[in-house]
N, CA, C and O atoms as a Maestro MAE file, in Angstrom:
{
 s_m_m2io_version
 :::
 2.0.0
}

f_m_ct {
 s_m_title
 :::
 protein
 m_atom[316] {
  # First column is atom index #
  i_m_mmod_type
  r_m_x_coord
  r_m_y_coord
  r_m_z_coord
  i_m_residue_number
  s_m_chain_name
  s_m_pdb_residue_name
  s_m_pdb_atom_name
  i_m_atomic_number
  :::
  1 25 6.424 -15.923 9.351 1 A "MET " " N  " 7
  2 3 6.312 -14.659 8.645 1 A "MET " " CA " 6
  3 2 7.679 -13.977 8.646 1 A "MET " " C  " 6
  4 15 8.411 -14.035 9.633 1 A "MET " " O  " 8
  5 25 8.005 -13.345 7.552 2 A "ALA " " N  " 7
  6 3 9.283 -12.636 7.436 2 A "ALA " " CA " 6
  7 2 9.319 -11.467 8.415 2 A "ALA " " C  " 6
  8 15 8.279 -10.928 8.791 2 A "ALA " " O  " 8
  9 25 10.507 -11.089 8.816 3 A "GLN " " N  " 7
  10 3 10.679 -9.950 9.727 3 A "GLN " " CA " 6
  11 2 10.311 -8.659 8.997 3 A "GLN " " C  " 6
  12 15 10.997 -8.256 8.058 3 A "GLN " " O  " 8
  13 25 9.237 -8.018 9.426 4 A "LEU " " N  " 7
  14 3 8.790 -6.771 8.809 4 A "LEU " " CA " 6
  15 2 9.255 -5.607 9.664 4 A "LEU " " C  " 6
  16 15 9.228 -5.687 10.892 4 A "LEU " " O  " 8
  17 25 9.676 -4.535 9.030 5 A "LYS " " N  " 7
  18 3 10.282 -3.450 9.790 5 A "LYS " " CA " 6
  19 2 9.558 -2.126 9.696 5 A "LYS " " C  " 6
  20 15 9.760 -1.269 10.556 5 A "LYS " " O  " 8
  21 25 8.731 -1.920 8.700 6 A "ASP " " N  " 7
  22 3 8.138 -0.600 8.518 6 A "ASP " " CA " 6
  23 2 6.657 -0.729 8.183 6 A "ASP " " C  " 6
  24 15 6.289 -0.877 7.018 6 A "ASP " " O  " 8
  25 25 5.814 -0.671 9.204 7 A "VAL " " N  " 7
  26 3 4.368 -0.739 9.027 7 A "VAL " " CA " 6
  27 2 3.809 0.636 9.354 7 A "VAL " " C  " 6
  28 15 4.021 1.144 10.455 7 A "VAL " " O  " 8
  29 25 3.096 1.245 8.409 8 A "ARG " " N  " 7
  30 3 2.580 2.592 8.660 8 A "ARG " " CA " 6
  31 2 1.443 2.926 7.710 8 A "ARG " " C  " 6
  32 15 1.190 2.222 6.732 8 A "ARG " " O  " 8
  33 25 0.771 4.013 8.027 9 A "THR " " N  " 7
  34 3 -0.300 4.550 7.185 9 A "THR " " CA " 6
  35 2 0.101 5.948 6.765 9 A "THR " " C  " 6
  36 15 0.500 6.769 7.591 9 A "THR " " O  " 8
  37 25 -0.010 6.213 5.459 10 A "ILE " " N  " 7
  38 3 0.293 7.539 4.935 10 A "ILE " " CA " 6
  39 2 -0.929 8.069 4.191 10 A "ILE " " C  " 6
  40 15 -1.844 7.313 3.867 10 A "ILE " " O  " 8
  41 25 -0.936 9.344 3.929 11 A "ASN " " N  " 7
  42 3 -1.989 9.974 3.130 11 A "ASN " " CA " 6
  43 2 -1.438 10.257 1.748 11 A "ASN " " C  " 6
  44 15 -0.313 10.732 1.597 11 A "ASN " " O  " 8
  45 25 -2.244 9.959 0.741 12 A "GLY " " N  " 7
  46 3 -1.806 10.183 -0.626 12 A "GLY " " CA " 6
  47 2 -2.981 10.412 -1.543 12 A "GLY " " C  " 6
  48 15 -4.069 10.788 -1.106 12 A "GLY " " O  " 8
  49 25 -2.748 10.178 -2.830 13 A "TYR " " N  " 7
  50 3 -3.737 10.446 -3.866 13 A "TYR " " CA " 6
  51 2 -3.671 9.384 -4.952 13 A "TYR " " C  " 6
  52 15 -2.675 8.676 -5.098 13 A "TYR " " O  " 8
  53 25 -4.763 9.291 -5.714 14 A "TYR " " N  " 7
  54 3 -4.771 8.516 -6.948 14 A "TYR " " CA " 6
  55 2 -5.679 9.234 -7.928 14 A "TYR " " C  " 6
  56 15 -6.396 10.161 -7.549 14 A "TYR " " O  " 8
  57 25 -5.655 8.817 -9.178 15 A "GLY " " N  " 7
  58 3 -6.525 9.435 -10.175 15 A "GLY " " CA " 6
  59 2 -6.184 10.881 -10.465 15 A "GLY " " C  " 6
  60 15 -7.021 11.763 -10.274 15 A "GLY " " O  " 8
  61 25 -4.984 11.137 -10.917 16 A "SER " " N  " 7
  62 3 -4.531 12.498 -11.259 16 A "SER " " CA " 6
  63 2 -4.627 13.445 -10.070 16 A "SER " " C  " 6
  64 15 -4.989 14.613 -10.219 16 A "SER " " O  " 8
  65 25 -4.298 12.930 -8.890 17 A "SER " " N  " 7
  66 3 -4.269 13.695 -7.643 17 A "SER " " CA " 6
  67 2 -5.634 14.229 -7.218 17 A "SER " " C  " 6
  68 15 -5.714 15.134 -6.388 17 A "SER " " O  " 8
  69 25 -6.701 13.678 -7.779 18 A "SER " " N  " 7
  70 3 -8.018 14.205 -7.445 18 A "SER " " CA " 6
  71 2 -8.739 13.401 -6.362 18 A "SER " " C  " 6
  72 15 -9.784 13.832 -5.876 18 A "SER " " O  " 8
  73 25 -8.208 12.254 -5.979 19 A "HIS " " N  " 7
  74 3 -8.860 11.420 -4.974 19 A "HIS " " CA " 6
  75 2 -7.917 11.172 -3.793 19 A "HIS " " C  " 6
  76 15 -7.016 10.340 -3.890 19 A "HIS " " O  " 8
  77 25 -8.115 11.883 -2.686 20 A "PRO " " N  " 7
  78 3 -7.283 11.620 -1.510 20 A "PRO " " CA " 6
  79 2 -7.593 10.240 -0.944 20 A "PRO " " C  " 6
  80 15 -8.720 9.757 -1.057 20 A "PRO " " O  " 8
  81 25 -6.587 9.604 -0.333 21 A "CYS " " N  " 7
  82 3 -6.787 8.268 0.212 21 A "CYS " " CA " 6
  83 2 -5.767 7.986 1.312 21 A "CYS " " C  " 6
  84 15 -4.707 8.609 1.384 21 A "CYS " " O  " 8
  85 25 -6.125 7.021 2.172 22 A "GLU " " N  " 7
  86 3 -5.163 6.479 3.121 22 A "GLU " " CA " 6
  87 2 -4.499 5.295 2.444 22 A "GLU " " C  " 6
  88 15 -5.146 4.506 1.757 22 A "GLU " " O  " 8
  89 25 -3.198 5.188 2.651 23 A "ILE " " N  " 7
  90 3 -2.418 4.118 2.042 23 A "ILE " " CA " 6
  91 2 -1.709 3.368 3.159 23 A "ILE " " C  " 6
  92 15 -0.966 3.963 3.940 23 A "ILE " " O  " 8
  93 25 -1.942 2.056 3.234 24 A "TYR " " N  " 7
  94 3 -1.262 1.218 4.212 24 A "TYR " " CA " 6
  95 2 0.003 0.687 3.565 24 A "TYR " " C  " 6
  96 15 -0.024 0.251 2.414 24 A "TYR " " O  " 8
  97 25 1.119 0.719 4.297 25 A "THR " " N  " 7
  98 3 2.398 0.278 3.740 25 A "THR " " CA " 6
  99 2 3.119 -0.669 4.689 25 A "THR " " C  " 6
  100 15 3.045 -0.527 5.910 25 A "THR " " O  " 8
  101 25 3.813 -1.630 4.110 26 A "VAL " " N  " 7
  102 3 4.658 -2.564 4.849 26 A "VAL " " CA " 6
  103 2 5.863 -2.882 3.970 26 A "VAL " " C  " 6
  104 15 5.739 -3.589 2.970 26 A "VAL " " O  " 8
  105 25 7.011 -2.367 4.340 27 A "ASP " " N  " 7
  106 3 8.266 -2.683 3.636 27 A "ASP " " CA " 6
  107 2 8.162 -2.595 2.114 27 A "ASP " " C  " 6
  108 15 8.628 -3.487 1.405 27 A "ASP " " O  " 8
  109 25 7.558 -1.532 1.619 28 A "GLY " " N  " 7
  110 3 7.454 -1.334 0.179 28 A "GLY " " CA " 6
  111 2 6.154 -1.849 -0.420 28 A "GLY " " C  " 6
  112 15 5.785 -1.434 -1.519 28 A "GLY " " O  " 8
  113 25 5.450 -2.741 0.270 29 A "TRP " " N  " 7
  114 3 4.119 -3.164 -0.166 29 A "TRP " " CA " 6
  115 2 3.145 -2.076 0.241 29 A "TRP " " C  " 6
  116 15 3.291 -1.482 1.309 29 A "TRP " " O  " 8
  117 25 2.148 -1.804 -0.600 30 A "TYR " " N  " 7
  118 3 1.177 -0.781 -0.252 30 A "TYR " " CA " 6
  119 2 -0.185 -1.097 -0.848 30 A "TYR " " C  " 6
  120 15 -0.300 -1.811 -1.845 30 A "TYR " " O  " 8
  121 25 -1.214 -0.547 -0.212 31 A "CYS " " N  " 7
  122 3 -2.579 -0.738 -0.666 31 A "CYS " " CA " 6
  123 2 -3.420 0.448 -0.209 31 A "CYS " " C  " 6
  124 15 -3.275 0.915 0.921 31 A "CYS " " O  " 8
  125 25 -4.286 0.929 -1.070 32 A "ILE " " N  " 7
  126 3 -5.243 1.974 -0.708 32 A "ILE " " CA " 6
  127 2 -6.317 1.348 0.167 32 A "ILE " " C  " 6
  128 15 -6.756 0.225 -0.084 32 A "ILE " " O  " 8
  129 25 -6.735 2.068 1.184 33 A "GLU " " N  " 7
  130 3 -7.806 1.591 2.058 33 A "GLU " " CA " 6
  131 2 -9.026 1.179 1.231 33 A "GLU " " C  " 6
  132 15 -9.511 1.947 0.400 33 A "GLU " " O  " 8
  133 25 -9.515 -0.039 1.467 34 A "GLY " " N  " 7
  134 3 -10.700 -0.545 0.786 34 A "GLY " " CA " 6
  135 2 -10.434 -1.280 -0.513 34 A "GLY " " C  " 6
  136 15 -11.363 -1.817 -1.116 34 A "GLY " " O  " 8
  137 25 -9.194 -1.315 -0.953 35 A "SER " " N  " 7
  138 3 -8.841 -1.986 -2.202 35 A "SER " " CA " 6
  139 2 -8.357 -3.414 -1.946 35 A "SER " " C  " 6
  140 15 -7.980 -3.753 -0.824 35 A "SER " " O  " 8
  141 25 -8.369 -4.240 -2.978 36 A "VAL " " N  " 7
  142 3 -7.761 -5.574 -2.909 36 A "VAL " " CA " 6
  143 2 -6.441 -5.614 -3.667 36 A "VAL " " C  " 6
  144 15 -5.735 -6.622 -3.623 36 A "VAL " " O  " 8
  145 25 -6.103 -4.544 -4.355 37 A "ASN " " N  " 7
  146 3 -4.866 -4.483 -5.128 37 A "ASN " " CA " 6
  147 2 -3.702 -4.082 -4.230 37 A "ASN " " C  " 6
  148 15 -3.688 -2.994 -3.654 37 A "ASN " " O  " 8
  149 25 -2.730 -4.977 -4.122 38 A "VAL " " N  " 7
  150 3 -1.545 -4.739 -3.295 38 A "VAL " " CA " 6
  151 2 -0.344 -4.692 -4.229 38 A "VAL " " C  " 6
  152 15 -0.117 -5.618 -5.008 38 A "VAL " " O  " 8
  153 25 0.416 -3.616 -4.147 39 A "ASN " " N  " 7
  154 3 1.567 -3.409 -5.039 39 A "ASN " " CA " 6
  155 2 2.842 -3.252 -4.224 39 A "ASN " " C  " 6
  156 15 2.805 -2.969 -3.026 39 A "ASN " " O  " 8
  157 25 3.976 -3.445 -4.906 40 A "HIS " " N  " 7
  158 3 5.273 -3.271 -4.257 40 A "HIS " " CA " 6
  159 2 6.102 -2.283 -5.055 40 A "HIS " " C  " 6
  160 15 6.188 -2.366 -6.280 40 A "HIS " " O  " 8
  161 25 6.714 -1.340 -4.337 41 A "THR " " N  " 7
  162 3 7.553 -0.316 -4.957 41 A "THR " " CA " 6
  163 2 8.731 -0.026 -4.042 41 A "THR " " C  " 6
  164 15 8.897 -0.685 -3.015 41 A "THR " " O  " 8
  165 25 9.540 0.942 -4.401 42 A "ASP " " N  " 7
  166 3 10.650 1.362 -3.545 42 A "ASP " " CA " 6
  167 2 10.081 1.982 -2.273 42 A "ASP " " C  " 6
  168 15 9.289 2.922 -2.340 42 A "ASP " " O  " 8
  169 25 10.476 1.467 -1.136 43 A "GLU " " N  " 7
  170 3 9.940 1.915 0.149 43 A "GLU " " CA " 6
  171 2 10.122 3.411 0.371 43 A "GLU " " C  " 6
  172 15 9.256 4.057 0.961 43 A "GLU " " O  " 8
  173 25 11.229 3.966 -0.091 44 A "ASP " " N  " 7
  174 3 11.489 5.389 0.141 44 A "ASP " " CA " 6
  175 2 10.566 6.308 -0.666 44 A "ASP " " C  " 6
  176 15 10.544 7.515 -0.422 44 A "ASP " " O  " 8
  177 25 9.809 5.766 -1.617 45 A "LEU " " N  " 7
  178 3 8.852 6.566 -2.385 45 A "LEU " " CA " 6
  179 2 7.498 6.683 -1.693 45 A "LEU " " C  " 6
  180 15 6.669 7.505 -2.082 45 A "LEU " " O  " 8
  181 25 7.276 5.868 -0.678 46 A "LEU " " N  " 7
  182 3 5.998 5.854 0.028 46 A "LEU " " CA " 6
  183 2 6.017 6.874 1.155 46 A "LEU " " C  " 6
  184 15 6.302 6.549 2.307 46 A "LEU " " O  " 8
  185 25 5.707 8.118 0.796 47 A "VAL " " N  " 7
  186 3 5.725 9.243 1.729 47 A "VAL " " CA " 6
  187 2 4.382 9.958 1.671 47 A "VAL " " C  " 6
  188 15 3.651 9.839 0.688 47 A "VAL " " O  " 8
  189 25 4.059 10.702 2.728 48 A "ASP " " N  " 7
  190 3 2.829 11.487 2.729 48 A "ASP " " CA " 6
  191 2 2.767 12.369 1.492 48 A "ASP " " C  " 6
  192 15 3.757 12.992 1.107 48 A "ASP " " O  " 8
  193 25 1.594 12.413 0.876 49 A "GLY " " N  " 7
  194 3 1.379 13.248 -0.295 49 A "GLY " " CA " 6
  195 2 1.657 12.571 -1.619 49 A "GLY " " C  " 6
  196 15 1.506 13.199 -2.666 49 A "GLY " " O  " 8
  197 25 2.060 11.300 -1.608 50 A "VAL " " N  " 7
  198 3 2.400 10.596 -2.841 50 A "VAL " " CA " 6
  199 2 1.155 10.369 -3.697 50 A "VAL " " C  " 6
  200 15 0.068 10.100 -3.184 50 A "VAL " " O  " 8
  201 25 1.337 10.482 -5.004 51 A "ASN " " N  " 7
  202 3 0.306 10.096 -5.959 51 A "ASN " " CA " 6
  203 2 0.691 8.701 -6.445 51 A "ASN " " C  " 6
  204 15 1.681 8.539 -7.160 51 A "ASN " " O  " 8
  205 25 -0.085 7.703 -6.060 52 A "ILE " " N  " 7
  206 3 0.315 6.326 -6.375 52 A "ILE " " CA " 6
  207 2 0.267 6.007 -7.862 52 A "ILE " " C  " 6
  208 15 0.833 5.005 -8.299 52 A "ILE " " O  " 8
  209 25 -0.396 6.840 -8.637 53 A "GLU " " N  " 7
  210 3 -0.444 6.623 -10.087 53 A "GLU " " CA " 6
  211 2 0.954 6.714 -10.711 53 A "GLU " " C  " 6
  212 15 1.191 6.173 -11.791 53 A "GLU " " O  " 8
  213 25 1.871 7.397 -10.031 54 A "TYR " " N  " 7
  214 3 3.203 7.618 -10.589 54 A "TYR " " CA " 6
  215 2 4.280 6.725 -9.981 54 A "TYR " " C  " 6
  216 15 5.459 6.878 -10.298 54 A "TYR " " O  " 8
  217 25 3.890 5.795 -9.114 55 A "LEU " " N  " 7
  218 3 4.878 4.901 -8.499 55 A "LEU " " CA " 6
  219 2 5.259 3.777 -9.444 55 A "LEU " " C  " 6
  220 15 4.386 3.202 -10.095 55 A "LEU " " O  " 8
  221 25 6.545 3.450 -9.536 56 A "PRO " " N  " 7
  222 3 6.959 2.288 -10.323 56 A "PRO " " CA " 6
  223 2 6.721 1.018 -9.489 56 A "PRO " " C  " 6
  224 15 7.356 0.838 -8.451 56 A "PRO " " O  " 8
  225 25 5.829 0.155 -9.925 57 A "ASP " " N  " 7
  226 3 5.537 -1.083 -9.204 57 A "ASP " " CA " 6
  227 2 6.372 -2.229 -9.767 57 A "ASP " " C  " 6
  228 15 6.508 -2.379 -10.981 57 A "ASP " " O  " 8
  229 25 6.932 -3.040 -8.854 58 A "TYR " " N  " 7
  230 3 7.788 -4.154 -9.245 58 A "TYR " " CA " 6
  231 2 7.126 -5.505 -9.032 58 A "TYR " " C  " 6
  232 15 7.594 -6.521 -9.544 58 A "TYR " " O  " 8
  233 25 6.038 -5.515 -8.276 59 A "ASP " " N  " 7
  234 3 5.315 -6.746 -8.012 59 A "ASP " " CA " 6
  235 2 3.913 -6.362 -7.549 59 A "ASP " " C  " 6
  236 15 3.682 -5.218 -7.158 59 A "ASP " " O  " 8
  237 25 2.986 -7.298 -7.588 60 A "PHE " " N  " 7
  238 3 1.632 -7.033 -7.120 60 A "PHE " " CA " 6
  239 2 0.916 -8.346 -6.872 60 A "PHE " " C  " 6
  240 15 1.334 -9.399 -7.354 60 A "PHE " " O  " 8
  241 25 -0.174 -8.273 -6.109 61 A "PHE " " N  " 7
  242 3 -1.090 -9.393 -5.960 61 A "PHE " " CA " 6
  243 2 -2.441 -8.838 -5.540 61 A "PHE " " C  " 6
  244 15 -2.559 -7.673 -5.160 61 A "PHE " " O  " 8
  245 25 -3.457 -9.689 -5.614 62 A "MET " " N  " 7
  246 3 -4.794 -9.300 -5.188 62 A "MET " " CA " 6
  247 2 -5.109 -10.008 -3.874 62 A "MET " " C  " 6
  248 15 -5.009 -11.231 -3.777 62 A "MET " " O  " 8
  249 25 -5.489 -9.227 -2.867 63 A "ALA " " N  " 7
  250 3 -5.878 -9.793 -1.579 63 A "ALA " " CA " 6
  251 2 -7.238 -10.478 -1.724 63 A "ALA " " C  " 6
  252 15 -8.004 -10.175 -2.639 63 A "ALA " " O  " 8
  253 25 -7.524 -11.403 -0.810 64 A "GLY " " N  " 7
  254 3 -8.787 -12.124 -0.850 64 A "GLY " " CA " 6
  255 2 -9.981 -11.302 -0.423 64 A "GLY " " C  " 6
  256 15 -11.121 -11.663 -0.716 64 A "GLY " " O  " 8
  257 25 -9.734 -10.195 0.269 65 A "SER " " N  " 7
  258 3 -10.808 -9.300 0.700 65 A "SER " " CA " 6
  259 2 -10.229 -7.890 0.793 65 A "SER " " C  " 6
  260 15 -9.010 -7.723 0.841 65 A "SER " " O  " 8
  261 25 -11.098 -6.871 0.818 66 A "PRO " " N  " 7
  262 3 -10.607 -5.494 0.870 66 A "PRO " " CA " 6
  263 2 -9.719 -5.233 2.092 66 A "PRO " " C  " 6
  264 15 -9.991 -5.714 3.192 66 A "PRO " " O  " 8
  265 25 -8.669 -4.470 1.872 67 A "ILE " " N  " 7
  266 3 -7.732 -4.087 2.925 67 A "ILE " " CA " 6
  267 2 -8.287 -2.853 3.623 67 A "ILE " " C  " 6
  268 15 -8.460 -1.802 3.005 67 A "ILE " " O  " 8
  269 25 -8.566 -2.992 4.920 68 A "GLU " " N  " 7
  270 3 -9.156 -1.899 5.693 68 A "GLU " " CA " 6
  271 2 -8.271 -1.416 6.830 68 A "GLU " " C  " 6
  272 15 -8.660 -0.517 7.576 68 A "GLU " " O  " 8
  273 25 -7.063 -2.011 6.977 69 A "SER " " N  " 7
  274 3 -6.180 -1.633 8.085 69 A "SER " " CA " 6
  275 2 -4.760 -2.116 7.796 69 A "SER " " C  " 6
  276 15 -4.533 -2.899 6.874 69 A "SER " " O  " 8
  277 25 -3.813 -1.637 8.598 70 A "GLU " " N  " 7
  278 3 -2.438 -2.125 8.495 70 A "GLU " " CA " 6
  279 2 -2.406 -3.626 8.767 70 A "GLU " " C  " 6
  280 15 -1.677 -4.363 8.103 70 A "GLU " " O  " 8
  281 25 -3.195 -4.080 9.740 71 A "GLU " " N  " 7
  282 3 -3.240 -5.507 10.076 71 A "GLU " " CA " 6
  283 2 -3.742 -6.337 8.906 71 A "GLU " " C  " 6
  284 15 -3.214 -7.419 8.650 71 A "GLU " " O  " 8
  285 25 -4.753 -5.854 8.191 72 A "ASP " " N  " 7
  286 3 -5.241 -6.548 7.000 72 A "ASP " " CA " 6
  287 2 -4.135 -6.697 5.966 72 A "ASP " " C  " 6
  288 15 -3.994 -7.754 5.352 72 A "ASP " " O  " 8
  289 25 -3.350 -5.638 5.772 73 A "LEU " " N  " 7
  290 3 -2.257 -5.703 4.799 73 A "LEU " " CA " 6
  291 2 -1.208 -6.707 5.259 73 A "LEU " " C  " 6
  292 15 -0.719 -7.497 4.452 73 A "LEU " " O  " 8
  293 25 -0.856 -6.691 6.540 74 A "LEU " " N  " 7
  294 3 0.100 -7.665 7.059 74 A "LEU " " CA " 6
  295 2 -0.391 -9.089 6.830 74 A "LEU " " C  " 6
  296 15 0.378 -9.955 6.412 74 A "LEU " " O  " 8
  297 25 -1.672 -9.334 7.103 75 A "ASN " " N  " 7
  298 3 -2.239 -10.672 6.912 75 A "ASN " " CA " 6
  299 2 -2.226 -11.080 5.440 75 A "ASN " " C  " 6
  300 15 -1.931 -12.232 5.122 75 A "ASN " " O  " 8
  301 25 -2.540 -10.152 4.545 76 A "ALA " " N  " 7
  302 3 -2.543 -10.446 3.118 76 A "ALA " " CA " 6
  303 2 -1.141 -10.791 2.622 76 A "ALA " " C  " 6
  304 15 -0.974 -11.698 1.806 76 A "ALA " " O  " 8
  305 25 -0.148 -10.078 3.109 77 A "ILE " " N  " 7
  306 3 1.235 -10.348 2.714 77 A "ILE " " CA " 6
  307 2 1.683 -11.699 3.260 77 A "ILE " " C  " 6
  308 15 2.409 -12.435 2.591 77 A "ILE " " O  " 8
  309 25 1.251 -12.020 4.466 78 A "ASP " " N  " 7
  310 3 1.619 -13.281 5.097 78 A "ASP " " CA " 6
  311 2 1.015 -14.484 4.385 78 A "ASP " " C  " 6
  312 15 1.601 -15.566 4.369 78 A "ASP " " O  " 8
  313 25 -0.176 -14.283 3.788 79 A "ASP " " N  " 7
  314 3 -0.843 -15.389 3.067 79 A "ASP " " CA " 6
  315 2 -0.056 -15.693 1.836 79 A "ASP " " C  " 6
  316 15 -0.425 -16.586 1.072 79 A "ASP " " O  " 8
  :::
 }
 m_bond[315] {
  # First column is bond index #
  i_m_from
  i_m_to
  i_m_order
  :::
  1 1 2 1
  2 2 3 1
  3 3 4 2
  4 3 5 1
  5 5 6 1
  6 6 7 1
  7 7 8 2
  8 7 9 1
  9 9 10 1
  10 10 11 1
  11 11 12 2
  12 11 13 1
  13 13 14 1
  14 14 15 1
  15 15 16 2
  16 15 17 1
  17 17 18 1
  18 18 19 1
  19 19 20 2
  20 19 21 1
  21 21 22 1
  22 22 23 1
  23 23 24 2
  24 23 25 1
  25 25 26 1
  26 26 27 1
  27 27 28 2
  28 27 29 1
  29 29 30 1
  30 30 31 1
  31 31 32 2
  32 31 33 1
  33 33 34 1
  34 34 35 1
  35 35 36 2
  36 35 37 1
  37 37 38 1
  38 38 39 1
  39 39 40 2
  40 39 41 1
  41 41 42 1
  42 42 43 1
  43 43 44 2
  44 43 45 1
  45 45 46 1
  46 46 47 1
  47 47 48 2
  48 47 49 1
  49 49 50 1
  50 50 51 1
  51 51 52 2
  52 51 53 1
  53 53 54 1
  54 54 55 1
  55 55 56 2
  56 55 57 1
  57 57 58 1
  58 58 59 1
  59 59 60 2
  60 59 61 1
  61 61 62 1
  62 62 63 1
  63 63 64 2
  64 63 65 1
  65 65 66 1
  66 66 67 1
  67 67 68 2
  68 67 69 1
  69 69 70 1
  70 70 71 1
  71 71 72 2
  72 71 73 1
  73 73 74 1
  74 74 75 1
  75 75 76 2
  76 75 77 1
  77 77 78 1
  78 78 79 1
  79 79 80 2
  80 79 81 1
  81 81 82 1
  82 82 83 1
  83 83 84 2
  84 83 85 1
  85 85 86 1
  86 86 87 1
  87 87 88 2
  88 87 89 1
  89 89 90 1
  90 90 91 1
  91 91 92 2
  92 91 93 1
  93 93 94 1
  94 94 95 1
  95 95 96 2
  96 95 97 1
  97 97 98 1
  98 98 99 1
  99 99 100 2
  100 99 101 1
  101 101 102 1
  102 102 103 1
  103 103 104 2
  104 103 105 1
  105 105 106 1
  106 106 107 1
  107 107 108 2
  108 107 109 1
  109 109 110 1
  110 110 111 1
  111 111 112 2
  112 111 113 1
  113 113 114 1
  114 114 115 1
  115 115 116 2
  116 115 117 1
  117 117 118 1
  118 118 119 1
  119 119 120 2
  120 119 121 1
  121 121 122 1
  122 122 123 1
  123 123 124 2
  124 123 125 1
  125 125 126 1
  126 126 127 1
  127 127 128 2
  128 127 129 1
  129 129 130 1
  130 130 131 1
  131 131 132 2
  132 131 133 1
  133 133 134 1
  134 134 135 1
  135 135 136 2
  136 135 137 1
  137 137 138 1
  138 138 139 1
  139 139 140 2
  140 139 141 1
  141 141 142 1
  142 142 143 1
  143 143 144 2
  144 143 145 1
  145 145 146 1
  146 146 147 1
  147 147 148 2
  148 147 149 1
  149 149 150 1
  150 150 151 1
  151 151 152 2
  152 151 153 1
  153 153 154 1
  154 154 155 1
  155 155 156 2
  156 155 157 1
  157 157 158 1
  158 158 159 1
  159 159 160 2
  160 159 161 1
  161 161 162 1
  162 162 163 1
  163 163 164 2
  164 163 165 1
  165 165 166 1
  166 166 167 1
  167 167 168 2
  168 167 169 1
  169 169 170 1
  170 170 171 1
  171 171 172 2
  172 171 173 1
  173 173 174 1
  174 174 175 1
  175 175 176 2
  176 175 177 1
  177 177 178 1
  178 178 179 1
  179 179 180 2
  180 179 181 1
  181 181 182 1
  182 182 183 1
  183 183 184 2
  184 183 185 1
  185 185 186 1
  186 186 187 1
  187 187 188 2
  188 187 189 1
  189 189 190 1
  190 190 191 1
  191 191 192 2
  192 191 193 1
  193 193 194 1
  194 194 195 1
  195 195 196 2
  196 195 197 1
  197 197 198 1
  198 198 199 1
  199 199 200 2
  200 199 201 1
  201 201 202 1
  202 202 203 1
  203 203 204 2
  204 203 205 1
  205 205 206 1
  206 206 207 1
  207 207 208 2
  208 207 209 1
  209 209 210 1
  210 210 211 1
  211 211 212 2
  212 211 213 1
  213 213 214 1
  214 214 215 1
  215 215 216 2
  216 215 217 1
  217 217 218 1
  218 218 219 1
  219 219 220 2
  220 219 221 1
  221 221 222 1
  222 222 223 1
  223 223 224 2
  224 223 225 1
  225 225 226 1
  226 226 227 1
  227 227 228 2
  228 227 229 1
  229 229 230 1
  230 230 231 1
  231 231 232 2
  232 231 233 1
  233 233 234 1
  234 234 235 1
  235 235 236 2
  236 235 237 1
  237 237 238 1
  238 238 239 1
  239 239 240 2
  240 239 241 1
  241 241 242 1
  242 242 243 1
  243 243 244 2
  244 243 245 1
  245 245 246 1
  246 246 247 1
  247 247 248 2
  248 247 249 1
  249 249 250 1
  250 250 251 1
  251 251 252 2
  252 251 253 1
  253 253 254 1
  254 254 255 1
  255 255 256 2
  256 255 257 1
  257 257 258 1
  258 258 259 1
  259 259 260 2
  260 259 261 1
  261 261 262 1
  262 262 263 1
  263 263 264 2
  264 263 265 1
  265 265 266 1
  266 266 267 1
  267 267 268 2
  268 267 269 1
  269 269 270 1
  270 270 271 1
  271 271 272 2
  272 271 273 1
  273 273 274 1
  274 274 275 1
  275 275 276 2
  276 275 277 1
  277 277 278 1
  278 278 279 1
  279 279 280 2
  280 279 281 1
  281 281 282 1
  282 282 283 1
  283 283 284 2
  284 283 285 1
  285 285 286 1
  286 286 287 1
  287 287 288 2
  288 287 289 1
  289 289 290 1
  290 290 291 1
  291 291 292 2
  292 291 293 1
  293 293 294 1
  294 294 295 1
  295 295 296 2
  296 295 297 1
  297 297 298 1
  298 298 299 1
  299 299 300 2
  300 299 301 1
  301 301 302 1
  302 302 303 1
  303 303 304 2
  304 303 305 1
  305 305 306 1
  306 306 307 1
  307 307 308 2
  308 307 309 1
  309 309 310 1
  310 310 311 1
  311 311 312 2
  312 311 313 1
  313 313 314 1
  314 314 315 1
  315 315 316 2
  :::
 }
}
């Protein structure tokens, strides 16, 4: 597995800022809790309060099962 440096959980929004959510992040990869959609953006944009609808995504993939934790996201990226 590649050397990962920034694993964290932030609070943000989706859907025109009307749906609060937890967002798991790893080195620019991010996923909303319970989703299978994993996207990659500029790491410095992943801050508390972010609306993910406005993030520029440069890559993405679908996890095999819903992401429910930072560990799930790490495992999905490793696969």
